Residue, then its C-alpha position, 0 to 999 in steps of 0.5 A: m499499499g502506498v499513499v496518494h494525496s486527494f484533495g490534500n488528504p492522505v489516502l492509502r493506495d492499493e498498488r494494484v490500481r494505477i493512478n496519475e503518472d503511474i498509468r503506462a498506457k499511451e492512450l486511454r478511453v477516459i470517462g469524465a468526472d460527470g460520467a460523460n465519455l471523453g473518448v480515446i485521448s492521449r495519456a497527457e491529455a487525460l492527466a491534464a483533464a484530471k488536474e484541471a478538475e482537481l481530481d485523479l485519473i484512475e485506470i479502472s480497466p486495465n485489460a481493455t483495449p485501450p485501457v479505461a481510465k476515469v477522472m474521480d477522486y481516488g478516496k471516493y473510488q475506494y469507497e465505492l469499490k469497498k461498498k460493491q465488495r461488501e454487497m457482492k459478499a452479501k449476496s454470495h452468503v450461503t444460508e444454512t438450516k441449523v438444528t437445535q434440540v430441546k426436550i420436555g425436561t430441559g431446564e430453564n437456563d439451558l433453554k435460554l442458552k440454546a435460544k441465545r445460539v438460535s438467535g445468533w443463527l437467525s442474525e447471520g441469516h440462517r433458518v433454524k429447525v427446532d426439534l422437541f425430542l420425545w422419548g418414552r411416555y412423552k410420545y403419547m402426550e396431547f399434541s396441544f401440550l407438546k405444541e405448548r412446550l415448543e412454543r415456550f422455547l420459541n418465545l425465548v428467541s430474541t431475534e425477530y423471526k417468522i415461521s417458515d414451516e409450522i410445528k408439526k410432528s417429526p420422526k423425533g417428536l415435533s419440529v418447527t423451522i423459523e428464519r429471520a423476519k425482514g421488517s416485521a416484529k417477532k412472531d409470537a408462536v403462541g399467537e396474537k389471539q391468546g395475547n389478545e384474550n389476556k388483555p384487560q377489558 
């Protein structure tokens, strides 16, 4: 990394990007500061245009014929490039379906720890499958009771979420799949109806 001075301010420079006098091509296709195509002009003319605008001449497509350069502030160029890289990284993020398991007898502290882990996964953009593991006599309990136990755990999850696969029976017992909600309040697994019934009239 080198240092260039953009508008009098030192800016760390990526050595892989040629700017100003470091550009070697004799001719360049130049894009002006306003986005206008200045056509193919000599390196000297391009540097003069950048100097007149008090900006930098940045070689943005060195492998083109002729290479393409743009007149702009190098600090702004770095900012826009990093922003684009962050956006591309976000789009390429691989979403996984994480799995966590709870039991009828799981203690409150353990439930809170598991809920915290689920919240973290949701915040990272992953879907989460929650299994209520049943064994022995628990397999024969009322579905409504078991469903309520699973909902009680879901209500410990702090990250806003929505249910993508409703609570249903599974080979292990009961399961539900949730994912992060976008721009909506956390879905109360018990349901709004029950909440309204508990409100004082």
